[in-house]
N, C-alpha and C positions, 0 to 999 in steps of 0.2 A: 585814281590814286587812292590808296587807303591810308588812314591816319590812326596811329595807336595812341590811346588815351590812358593816363594814369588816374586811378580812382583811389583816394585815401579815406581813412576813417570808416571803413566798412565794418559791419557787425561780424563777429567771429564765426557765426553759424550760417552765413549766406553761402549759397552754392553757386557754381558757375552758371547754371541755368537761370537762377533767380537774377543774377547780375545781367545776363543777356536779356531777360524779360524787361528790365528797367530801361535798357537802351533800344529795345525793339521799335518804339515809335520814331526813332531817329534814323531809320533805314536799315539796310542789310548789314548784318554783323558777321564778320569773318571769323572772329575768335573772341571769346570772353573767358577769362580765367581769374580765379581768386588765388592769391599766393598762400600756400599752406605751410605750416610748421611741421615738426616731427610727429606730433600727435594727430595730425590731420585737421586740426583747427585752423581757421583762417587767421592770417597774421595781421589783418586789418587793412590790407590794400590789394589791389588787383589791376588788371589791364583789360581793355576792350579795344578791338580793332574794328573800325567802321569802314565800309567800302568807299564812302564818299568823304572828301575833305570838308565840303560844305556842311554835311550832316554832323560831322565831328565838331566843327566850330559851333554849330547851333546847340548840340548836346552840352558842350562846355558852358556856354552862356546860360542855358536854361536849367541845367541840373546842378551847377556848382552851388553848394550851400543848401541844397534841398535835402529832405529827409528820405532816407532809404533804410527800411527796417529799423526805424527809430533813431538813426544816427545821421547827423549833418555831414554829408560827404563833400570832399574837395576833389575837383577835377582839373586836370591840366594835360597838355600835350606831353606824352612820354618822351624823355630824353634818351637818345641812343647811347649805349655804352661805348665809349671810345677805347680802342685797343691801346694798351700801354706797352712800351718797350722797357722791359725790366733791366736791360743791360745799360741803358743810357739815362733812365730816370733815377733820381735819388730815392733811397729807401727810407730816409728820415729816421734812421736808427743809429746814427753816429758813424764815425769813420771806420770802425773795425768790424761792423756786423756783417754786411753783405751775405746774409743767410747763415752766418756762423754764430756761435755763442760769444759772449763777451770775454771769455777766458776766466782767468782767476787762478789763484794758486791753491795749494793744499794748506788747509788751516787745521791745526790740531787743537782739540779742546784741552789738551794736557798742558800743564805749566811746568 
């Protein structure tokens, strides 16, 4: 079984390969990616998928709080995104919104 790890507080210049190199001592890596913004600079977090659950747990305990490229990183097991049902879940924008504007009338600046 493979386990996906979240890595936070990464340096903005770290590459996918450098991230994979950090986790190489912990076993086979299926995927290592740094999440990037529009300009191509890292957003400060990434994900690594290790082939073994045991190695992933060991990586979390040994690397959490350690220095990677001068930054103290945080590691945790990645949470899966749960699908949302937009028709039944509230949208928290009031009673009238449901994807539409809040309305309003015409207001003239003339008096």
